[in-house]
C-alpha positions in Angstrom: 33.7 87.6 83.7 36.9 86.5 82.8 37.7 85.4 86.6 34.6 83.3 86.7 34.9 81.8 83.1 38.5 80.8 84.3 37.1 78.8 87.3 34.7 77.1 84.9 37.5 76.3 82.2 39.7 74.7 84.8 37.0 72.7 86.4 36.4 71.4 82.7 39.9 70.6 82.2 39.9 68.6 85.8 36.9 66.4 84.5 33.8 68.6 85.4 31.4 69.7 82.5 29.0 71.5 84.8 30.1 75.0 83.9 30.0 74.1 80.1 26.5 72.3 80.5 25.2 75.3 82.1 26.4 77.8 79.3 28.7 79.6 81.5 31.9 79.2 79.6 31.5 82.4 77.7 32.0 86.2 77.9 28.4 87.1 77.5 27.9 89.5 80.4 24.3 88.7 80.7 25.1 85.0 81.6 27.0 86.2 84.5 24.8 88.8 86.1 24.0 88.1 89.8 20.9 90.2 90.9 22.2 90.9 94.2 25.9 91.0 93.6 26.1 92.7 90.3 23.2 95.1 90.7 21.7 95.5 94.1 24.7 95.6 96.2 26.9 97.8 94.1 24.2 100.4 93.8 23.3 100.3 97.4 26.9 100.6 98.4 27.6 103.4 96.0 24.5 105.4 97.3 25.2 104.6 101.1 28.9 105.6 100.8 28.1 108.8 98.8 30.0 107.4 95.8 33.2 106.4 97.6 32.9 102.5 98.0 31.6 100.0 95.5 31.7 96.2 95.7 30.1 93.3 93.7 30.4 90.2 92.0 29.2 88.2 89.2 27.2 84.9 89.4 29.6 82.2 90.5 30.3 79.5 87.8 29.1 76.2 89.2 31.1 73.1 89.4 30.6 69.7 90.8 33.5 68.5 93.1 32.3 65.0 92.8 32.9 65.0 89.1 36.8 66.1 89.5 39.3 63.5 89.3 40.7 64.6 92.7 38.0 66.6 94.4 39.9 68.1 97.3 43.1 69.3 95.3 40.9 70.0 92.3 38.6 72.4 94.2 41.8 74.4 95.2 43.1 74.7 91.6 39.6 76.0 90.5 39.6 78.4 93.3 43.1 79.8 92.5 42.1 80.0 88.6 40.1 83.1 89.4 42.8 85.4 91.1 45.6 84.0 88.8 43.4 85.0 85.9 43.2 88.7 87.4 46.8 88.9 87.9 47.4 87.7 84.3 45.1 90.5 83.0 46.7 93.0 85.2 50.1 92.0 83.8 49.2 92.0 80.3 47.7 95.6 80.6 50.8 96.4 82.6 52.9 95.5 79.9 50.6 97.8 77.5 51.3 100.4 80.0 55.0 100.3 79.6 54.8 100.2 75.8 53.0 103.5 76.1 56.3 105.2 76.5 56.9 104.8 72.9 53.9 106.7 71.8 54.2 110.3 71.4 52.7 112.4 74.2 49.1 113.3 73.5 45.6 113.2 74.9 45.0 109.8 73.3 48.2 108.2 75.1 47.1 109.7 78.4 43.6 108.4 77.9 45.1 105.0 77.2 47.3 105.2 80.3 44.4 106.2 82.5 42.3 103.3 81.2 44.9 100.7 81.3 45.8 101.7 84.9 42.2 101.4 85.9 42.2 97.7 84.6 45.5 96.8 86.4 44.1 98.3 89.5 40.8 96.6 89.6 42.4 93.4 88.6 44.9 93.6 91.3 42.2 94.6 93.8 40.1 91.6 92.8 43.1 89.2 93.0 44.1 90.4 96.6 40.5 90.6 97.8 39.5 87.1 96.4 42.7 85.6 98.0 41.2 86.3 101.6 40.7 82.8 103.1 37.0 83.4 104.2 33.9 81.8 102.4 32.7 82.5 99.7 35.9 84.0 98.4 38.4 81.9 96.4 41.0 82.1 99.1 38.8 79.8 101.3 38.6 77.3 98.5 42.6 77.3 98.3 42.8 77.0 102.1 40.3 74.3 102.5 42.0 72.2 99.8 45.3 72.1 101.7 43.7 72.1 105.2 44.2 68.5 106.7 40.8 66.6 107.0 41.4 66.3 110.7 40.5 70.1 111.0 36.9 69.4 110.2 35.8 71.8 113.1 37.6 74.7 111.5 36.3 73.9 108.1 32.7 73.9 109.6 33.3 77.3 111.5 34.5 78.8 108.1 31.5 77.5 106.3 29.0 78.7 109.1 30.5 82.1 109.9 32.7 82.8 107.0 30.4 85.2 105.3 29.7 87.1 108.6 33.6 87.3 109.0 34.0 88.6 105.5 31.4 91.4 106.0 33.3 92.3 109.1 36.4 92.2 107.3 35.0 94.5 104.2 33.8 97.3 106.7 36.6 97.2 109.4 39.8 95.4 107.9 39.8 96.2 104.2 42.5 98.8 104.7 44.9 95.9 105.7 45.0 94.7 102.0 45.4 98.1 100.6 49.2 98.0 101.0 49.4 94.7 99.1 47.1 96.1 96.4 49.4 99.3 95.9 52.6 97.4 96.0 51.4 94.7 93.3 50.1 97.7 91.2 53.4 99.6 91.4 55.3 96.3 90.6 53.0 95.7 87.4 52.9 99.2 86.2 56.4 100.1 87.0 57.8 103.8 87.2 55.9 105.0 84.3 55.5 109.1 84.2 52.2 110.6 83.4 51.9 111.0 79.7 
């Protein structure tokens, strides 16, 4: 939810009130549920993978590029806001993990470590995955905002086939970003021993 609210908050800063007008600039989970992405797909993937793989998303926060002061660059900034928010959340919880070494070793400290580690991992995974430059992910919004207008055929191709390429990537190429996720996780969490 924080990821999606960040998109809307940045859009608001750039002149578009669409997300605010739609009541989407809040952390109420019910306002962000997407039937397919938040319920049907995660449950289906969990069942089909025997509990080894889950993927889902919140309902995207709407924005109107024509209300932005600079539609092309604004779209890229709005797209970047989501993954940057995920990285920020991961860093905050990484700092909390590093502060756990000052707590006496206990079951409570160990539970905090596990919970904070999960928050860091999930947010790093979301940031890395969302930066893949295929629609409808945020990476495509960033890519399209810096792509020259003369590349309209590439833009058209991505809009037409991006979702299918993304599905192909999820099933056959996801392992390519696992080293990036592992590196960022280790970098943020640091060398913290198990409590």
